[in-house]
C-alpha positions in Angstrom: 144.9 -44.1 39.3 142.5 -41.1 38.9 143.0 -38.1 36.7 140.3 -35.5 37.3 141.4 -32.0 36.6 139.0 -29.1 36.1 136.7 -29.7 33.1 137.5 -26.2 31.9 141.0 -27.1 31.0 142.1 -27.9 27.5 142.5 -31.6 26.5 145.7 -33.2 25.3 144.6 -36.0 22.9 147.0 -38.8 22.1 146.2 -41.4 19.4 147.9 -44.8 19.9 148.2 -47.2 17.0 148.6 -50.8 18.3 148.1 -52.4 21.7 151.1 -54.6 21.9 153.9 -54.2 24.4 155.0 -50.7 23.1 151.5 -49.4 22.9 150.5 -50.7 26.3 153.7 -49.2 27.8 153.0 -45.8 26.3 149.5 -45.7 27.7 150.7 -46.7 31.2 153.5 -44.1 31.1 151.3 -41.3 30.0 148.8 -42.0 32.7 151.5 -42.2 35.3 153.3 -39.0 34.4 150.0 -37.0 34.3 149.0 -38.6 37.7 152.4 -37.8 39.3 152.7 -34.2 38.3 150.1 -31.8 39.7 151.5 -29.0 37.6 150.8 -31.0 34.4 147.3 -31.9 35.5 146.7 -28.2 36.3 147.3 -27.2 32.7 145.7 -29.9 30.6 143.4 -32.9 30.7 144.7 -36.1 29.2 142.7 -38.3 26.7 144.2 -41.4 25.2 142.6 -43.3 22.4 144.2 -46.6 21.6 143.4 -48.3 18.2 143.8 -52.0 18.0 142.7 -54.0 15.0 142.6 -57.3 17.0 140.1 -58.3 19.6 142.5 -58.1 22.6 145.9 -56.7 23.7 149.2 -58.5 23.0 150.2 -57.5 19.5 152.5 -60.0 18.0 152.1 -62.3 21.0 148.4 -62.6 20.5 147.5 -65.7 18.4 144.5 -68.0 18.0 146.8 -71.0 17.2 145.0 -71.7 13.9 146.3 -72.5 10.4 147.3 -69.4 8.6 146.1 -69.2 4.9 148.3 -67.0 2.7 148.3 -65.8 -0.9 151.4 -65.9 -3.2 151.9 -63.3 -5.9 154.8 -62.8 -8.3 155.6 -59.5 -10.0 158.4 -58.2 -12.2 159.9 -55.0 -10.9 161.2 -52.0 -13.0 164.7 -53.4 -12.6 163.4 -56.7 -14.1 163.8 -58.5 -10.8 161.2 -61.1 -9.9 159.5 -60.1 -6.7 157.5 -62.6 -4.6 154.9 -61.6 -2.0 153.3 -63.8 0.7 150.4 -62.2 2.5 147.1 -63.0 4.2 143.7 -63.1 2.5 141.3 -60.2 3.0 140.0 -59.8 6.5 142.7 -61.9 8.2 145.7 -60.8 10.2 147.6 -63.8 11.6 150.3 -63.5 14.2 153.8 -64.8 13.2 153.8 -66.9 16.3 153.9 -70.7 15.9 153.6 -73.8 18.0 156.7 -74.6 20.0 158.0 -71.0 20.0 159.7 -69.8 23.2 161.3 -66.5 23.9 165.0 -66.1 23.2 165.3 -63.9 26.2 164.8 -64.9 29.9 161.6 -63.5 31.3 163.2 -61.4 34.0 165.3 -59.6 31.5 162.4 -59.0 29.1 159.9 -57.8 31.8 158.8 -54.3 32.3 160.3 -52.4 35.2 158.0 -52.7 38.3 156.0 -55.5 36.8 157.8 -58.9 36.8 156.5 -62.1 35.3 154.9 -64.5 37.9 157.4 -66.4 40.0 156.5 -69.8 38.6 157.2 -68.7 34.9 159.7 -70.9 33.1 162.9 -68.9 32.5 162.3 -69.0 28.7 158.5 -68.9 28.5 156.3 -70.0 25.6 154.2 -67.6 23.6 151.0 -68.1 25.6 152.7 -67.1 28.8 154.0 -63.8 27.3 150.5 -63.1 26.0 149.1 -63.7 29.5 151.7 -61.4 31.0 150.7 -58.5 28.7 147.0 -59.1 29.5 147.8 -59.1 33.2 149.8 -55.9 32.8 146.8 -54.4 31.0 144.4 -55.3 33.9 146.8 -54.2 36.6 147.2 -50.7 35.2 143.5 -50.5 34.0 144.6 -49.8 30.4 141.8 -51.6 28.6 139.3 -48.7 28.9 141.6 -46.5 26.8 141.6 -49.0 23.8 139.2 -49.5 21.0 139.4 -53.1 19.9 138.7 -54.4 16.5 139.3 -50.9 15.2 141.8 -50.5 12.4 143.7 -47.2 11.6 143.6 -46.7 7.8 144.9 -43.2 7.5 147.1 -40.8 9.4 147.9 -37.4 8.1 148.5 -33.8 9.1 145.3 -31.9 9.7 144.7 -28.8 7.5 145.2 -26.0 10.0 142.8 -23.5 8.6 139.2 -23.8 7.5 137.4 -21.4 5.1 136.9 -18.9 7.9 140.7 -18.8 8.6 140.3 -20.7 11.9 143.4 -22.6 13.0 142.3 -24.2 16.3 142.4 -27.7 15.0 144.7 -30.4 16.4 147.8 -31.4 14.5 147.1 -35.0 13.4 144.0 -36.7 11.8 143.4 -40.4 12.3 140.9 -42.2 10.2 139.7 -45.5 11.6 137.3 -48.3 10.8 135.4 -50.5 13.3 135.8 -54.0 11.8 132.6 -55.2 13.3 130.2 -52.4 12.6 132.1 -50.8 9.6 131.7 -47.5 11.4 134.3 -45.1 10.1 135.6 -42.1 12.1 137.9 -39.2 11.4 139.4 -37.6 14.6 142.0 -35.1 15.5 144.9 -35.6 17.9 147.7 -33.5 19.3 150.1 -36.5 19.4 150.3 -39.9 17.7 152.2 -43.0 18.8 153.0 -45.5 16.0 153.3 -48.9 17.7 151.9 -51.1 15.0 154.9 -53.5 15.1 157.1 -54.6 12.3 156.4 -58.3 11.9 153.5 -58.3 9.4 154.9 -57.7 5.9 157.4 -60.6 5.2 160.2 -59.9 2.9 161.2 -62.5 0.3 164.4 -61.8 -1.7 164.1 -61.6 -5.5 165.2 -64.9 -7.0 165.1 -65.6 -10.7 162.6 -68.4 -11.6 160.9 -68.5 -8.2 157.5 -68.0 -9.9 158.0 -71.4 -11.7 158.2 -73.4 -8.5 155.2 -75.7 -8.4 155.3 -76.4 -4.7 154.3 -74.3 -1.7 156.1 -71.0 -1.0 155.4 -69.2 2.3 157.1 -66.6 4.5 157.8 -67.7 8.0 155.0 -65.5 9.2 152.6 -68.2 8.0 154.4 -71.2 9.6 152.0 -72.7 12.1 153.4 -76.1 13.3 156.0 -78.6 12.2 153.7 -81.5 12.0 151.9 -79.9 9.0 155.0 -80.9 6.9 155.4 -84.5 7.8 156.2 -86.5 4.7 157.4 -83.5 2.8 160.8 -82.1 1.8 161.2 -78.5 3.1 163.8 -75.9 2.3 164.1 -73.2 4.9 165.8 -70.1 3.7 167.5 -68.1 6.5 169.2 -69.1 9.7 168.6 -66.2 12.1 166.1 -66.5 14.9 163.0 -67.8 13.0 165.0 -69.8 10.4 167.0 -71.6 13.1 164.0 -72.3 15.2 161.7 -73.5 12.4 164.4 -75.8 11.0 165.0 -77.3 14.5 161.2 -77.9 15.0 160.9 -79.5 11.6 163.9 -81.8 12.1 162.7 -82.7 15.5 159.7 -84.5 14.0 162.1 -87.2 12.9 163.8 -87.9 16.3 163.2 -91.6 17.4 161.2 -92.2 14.2 163.9 -92.2 11.5 167.6 -92.4 11.1 169.4 -89.3 9.8 169.3 -90.8 6.3 165.5 -91.3 6.5 165.4 -95.0 7.3 162.2 -95.8 9.4 162.6 -96.7 13.1 160.1 -98.1 15.6 157.5 -99.0 13.0 157.1 -95.6 11.3 156.5 -95.4 7.5 159.1 -94.0 5.2 156.5 -91.7 3.7 156.4 -89.9 7.0 160.0 -88.7 6.9 160.4 -84.9 7.0 163.5 -84.0 5.0 165.0 -80.6 5.9 167.4 -78.3 4.0 168.5 -75.0 5.3 169.8 -72.4 2.8 172.1 -69.7 4.2 175.2 -67.7 3.5 176.7 -69.3 6.6 175.7 -70.3 10.1 174.7 -67.9 12.9 174.3 -68.2 16.6 170.7 -69.4 15.9 171.6 -72.2 13.5 170.5 -75.6 14.5 174.0 -77.1 14.2 174.0 -79.1 17.5 171.6 -81.1 19.5 169.6 -84.3 18.5 167.9 -82.5 15.6 171.1 -81.3 13.9 171.9 -84.6 12.1 168.5 -84.4 10.4 169.3 -81.0 8.7 171.3 -80.5 5.5 172.9 -77.1 5.2 173.2 -75.8 1.7 174.4 -72.4 0.2 172.0 -69.7 -1.0 169.6 -70.1 -3.9 171.0 -69.0 -7.2 167.9 -69.5 -9.4 165.1 -71.9 -10.2 164.1 -73.7 -13.3 160.6 -75.0 -14.0 159.5 -78.7 -13.8 160.8 -80.9 -16.7 158.7 -84.0 -17.1 161.2 -85.5 -19.6 163.9 -85.5 -17.0 161.6 -86.5 -14.1 162.1 -83.1 -12.4 158.4 -82.8 -11.7 159.1 -80.5 -8.7 161.4 -78.1 -10.6 165.0 -77.6 -9.9 166.6 -75.2 -7.3 170.1 -74.2 -8.3 172.4 -73.2 -5.5 175.4 -70.9 -5.4 178.9 -72.3 -5.1 179.9 -73.8 -1.8 183.3 -73.4 -0.3 184.7 -76.2 -2.5 183.5 -74.4 -5.6 180.8 -76.9 -6.4 177.3 -76.0 -7.4 174.5 -78.3 -6.2 171.0 -78.7 -7.4 167.8 -79.7 -5.4 165.0 -81.4 -7.3 163.0 -82.9 -4.4 161.7 -79.8 -2.6 158.0 -79.6 -1.9 157.9 -76.4 0.3 160.1 -73.3 0.6 159.8 -71.4 3.8 161.5 -67.9 3.7 162.6 -66.9 7.1 164.2 -63.8 5.6 162.9 -61.0 7.7 160.3 -58.3 7.4 159.6 -55.0 5.8 158.7 -52.0 7.9 155.1 -51.4 7.0 153.1 -48.2 7.7 149.9 -48.8 5.5 148.1 -45.8 7.1 150.8 -43.4 5.8 149.7 -42.7 2.3 152.3 -41.3 -0.1 149.7 -38.8 -1.3 149.0 -37.3 2.1 150.9 -34.7 4.2 153.6 -35.1 5.4 154.3 -38.5 3.8 154.2 -37.0 0.3 157.4 -35.1 1.2 158.8 -37.1 4.2 159.2 -40.7 3.1 159.9 -43.0 6.1 160.9 -45.8 3.8 161.9 -46.5 0.2 158.7 -48.2 -1.1 155.0 -48.3 -1.0 152.3 -51.0 -1.2 151.3 -51.7 -4.8 147.8 -52.8 -5.6 149.2 -55.8 -7.6 150.9 -57.2 -4.5 147.7 -57.3 -2.5 145.4 -59.2 -4.9 142.5 -60.8 -3.0 143.7 -59.0 0.1 142.9 -55.8 2.0 143.0 -53.1 -0.6 143.0 -50.3 1.9 146.8 -50.8 2.3 147.5 -49.6 -1.2 149.9 -46.6 -1.4 150.9 -47.1 2.2 154.6 -46.7 3.0 156.8 -49.8 3.3 160.4 -50.8 2.9 163.4 -52.6 4.4 164.6 -49.5 6.3 163.3 -46.5 8.1 164.5 -43.0 7.2 163.4 -39.6 8.4 163.7 -40.2 12.2 165.1 -37.5 14.5 168.4 -37.6 16.3 166.9 -39.8 19.1 165.7 -42.4 16.5 162.3 -42.0 18.2 160.3 -39.2 16.6 159.8 -37.9 13.1 162.6 -35.6 12.0 161.6 -32.1 12.7 158.4 -33.1 14.4 158.3 -34.6 17.9 154.5 -34.8 18.0 154.6 -38.3 16.5 156.7 -41.2 17.9 158.0 -44.5 16.7 159.0 -46.6 19.7 161.1 -49.8 19.4 162.1 -49.7 15.8 165.6 -50.7 16.6 167.1 -54.2 16.3 169.2 -56.4 18.5 167.7 -55.2 21.8 165.4 -56.3 24.7 162.2 -54.7 23.5 159.9 -54.5 26.5 162.2 -52.4 28.8 163.4 -50.3 25.9 159.8 -49.6 25.0 159.2 -48.5 28.6 162.1 -46.1 28.6 161.1 -44.6 25.2 157.5 -44.4 26.3 158.4 -42.6 29.6 160.6 -40.1 27.7 157.8 -39.4 25.2 155.4 -38.9 28.1 157.7 -36.4 29.8 158.2 -34.6 26.5 154.5 -34.3 25.7 153.7 -33.3 29.3 156.1 -30.3 28.8 158.5 -31.6 31.4 161.7 -31.8 29.3 164.0 -29.0 28.1 165.9 -30.5 25.1 168.9 -28.7 23.5 168.6 -27.7 19.9 171.1 -30.2 18.9 171.1 -33.7 20.3 173.9 -36.2 19.6 173.5 -39.8 20.6 176.5 -41.5 22.2 178.6 -43.5 19.8 177.6 -47.1 19.2 180.8 -49.3 19.1 178.8 -52.5 19.3 177.4 -51.8 15.8 179.9 -52.4 13.0 177.2 -51.2 10.5 177.0 -47.7 12.0 180.0 -46.8 9.8 179.3 -44.6 6.8 181.2 -47.1 4.7 179.1 -49.2 2.4 181.3 -52.3 3.0 182.7 -53.9 6.1 186.2 -54.8 5.0 187.2 -56.3 8.4 185.7 -59.7 8.5 186.3 -59.9 12.3 184.3 -56.8 12.9 181.4 -58.3 11.1 181.7 -61.7 12.7 181.9 -60.2 16.2 178.5 -58.7 15.8 175.5 -60.3 17.7 174.9 -62.9 14.9 178.3 -64.5 15.1 178.8 -68.2 15.3 180.0 -70.2 18.2 183.7 -70.9 18.7 185.3 -73.8 17.0 185.1 -75.8 20.2 181.3 -75.7 20.5 180.0 -75.5 16.9 178.8 -79.1 17.1 179.2 -81.9 14.7 177.4 -80.3 11.8 179.3 -77.6 9.9 177.2 -75.9 7.2 178.9 -75.1 3.9 180.3 -71.6 3.8 180.2 -69.1 0.9 183.3 -68.6 -1.2 186.1 -66.6 0.6 185.4 -63.1 -0.7 185.4 -60.0 1.4 182.2 -59.8 3.4 179.6 -57.1 3.0 176.8 -56.4 5.5 173.6 -58.1 4.5 171.4 -55.9 2.4 168.8 -55.7 5.1 171.3 -54.7 7.7 172.7 -52.0 5.4 169.3 -50.4 5.2 168.8 -50.4 9.0 172.3 -50.1 10.2 171.6 -46.9 12.2 168.9 -48.9 14.0 171.1 -51.9 15.0 171.7 -51.4 18.7 173.0 -54.6 20.2 174.4 -54.9 23.7 175.6 -52.9 25.6 174.5 -50.0 23.4 170.8 -50.5 24.2 171.7 -49.7 27.9 173.8 -46.7 26.8 170.9 -45.3 24.8 168.4 -46.0 27.6 170.6 -44.2 30.2 171.0 -41.3 27.7 167.2 -40.8 27.7 167.0 -41.4 31.5 169.4 -38.5 32.2 167.0 -36.0 30.6 164.2 -37.4 32.8 166.2 -37.4 36.0 167.2 -33.7 35.4 163.5 -32.9 35.0 162.7 -34.7 38.2 165.3 -32.7 40.1 163.9 -29.5 38.7 160.3 -30.4 39.7 161.3 -31.8 43.1 160.3 -35.4 42.2 162.2 -38.4 43.6 163.5 -40.6 40.8 163.2 -44.4 41.4 166.5 -46.2 41.1 165.5 -48.2 38.0 164.8 -44.9 36.1 168.2 -43.5 37.0 170.5 -46.3 35.6 170.1 -49.7 34.1 170.1 -52.3 36.9 173.3 -54.3 37.2 171.4 -57.6 37.1 170.0 -56.6 33.7 173.5 -56.0 32.3 174.7 -59.3 33.7 171.8 -61.3 32.4 172.1 -59.8 28.9 175.8 -60.6 28.9 175.1 -64.2 29.6 174.6 -65.2 25.9 174.9 -68.9 26.5 172.1 -69.2 29.1 169.4 -70.4 26.7 171.6 -73.1 25.2 172.6 -74.3 28.7 168.9 -74.4 29.8 167.2 -75.6 26.6 169.9 -77.1 24.5 169.5 -74.6 21.6 
């Protein structure tokens, strides 16, 4: 693919933050659109600069499979809540991937259009095969030359548009970067910016009274490496969505054929090697490890109420974890826990958007910012960067900054198939920045009936509506033999995290509706410019819809 317009033409510069799936897709789509449209090449040259802090492509899928050190800090908020932070030491940036992780989507469904996984790929591939797929995609489309590796973006802000002489020929955005090998720092200007830094780096731990007194290990699931590291310990996993369910299953599986469910040794194993597993949740989800050979090694308990410190006089040397009432109205205590793993989700983190810079001083994408106290012995450059549980300030398409479509935020939504969605959003962005789209002044997305949280109400009063969402449990016929205790029978509310991101919860089939909404704009552009639109850019393929609707496929294939 060669793009060689006249050197006298102006240059369109695009800065790309992150070389994971979304960033790679955006580079490929920009190159393709400029290559396919002679009228675009005749007006402007294209220069893409990708910034990737790691040494290779892959984003969240790139891991060195090494132990992941972390720092634990406790702070007291203005509201007198006890806040806990789990983050990496300075100079480290581990992936949240762990040994034993497989995709929870079949590879044909999660693949990019026009670039399938190799034919011999297992239906639900392990992490390393997805990493190899993204590296192969990069080589196939010759994307690597557009990326600066080991280069961290530390600041993104609007460029002052006039110098002392009144000149205003500067580009809109300024990106300040740091080469992590040479420590060379650059400040460069770009017409457009793509923010594809991912949102699985700043783990969120709920405020829990007394958590700072726990003498054992506390980590966020980002720092979980392998189940065998916890042999002989008692582990409490908090959360039962994708990571919580998977981690509890892997931990419990260490006991299979070695111990009875009560911990009695089998086949010559020592009792000291038993790995006791608790899972603390507000109720089971489709990801809960409630059936299979590992299920009987897991004890499900309610959410944590509070903790009290160790009491040597009462032999509570590990402290006491007090739980909320179960469905029988009983309150249980745990005094044998060595490790608490919080699989409780992530904050959105934009550390390069400083709350003192334009436009972030007036346009806050989220409710919080990184405090210096929560990054002790860590990378201080993140201080004052924007973070929070939700993302505000997006435009009607949930893709660009409100009022400014020169900066994009692909794949921020939840409950979708990320690779093909990133591809659609990337293509739409490329069309827009190439000047190929004519958008109406007012854009209204199609309604999203698959999202019960899209209502303006602060509470979901209909339990059935909440339960029918993508995180619902299995039917009573296939829940398995282990039934976790449920919370007291009060009207349900959306989880706090889902309340903050409710406009970003897509789910099926809305992700397809949204994608086709964007595709329609691009198809109309193709018709206007006499370009033939490929079928997979006109409508979502029927096989994708069918595959997505087969929600029991993984359980049939893998048993979980």
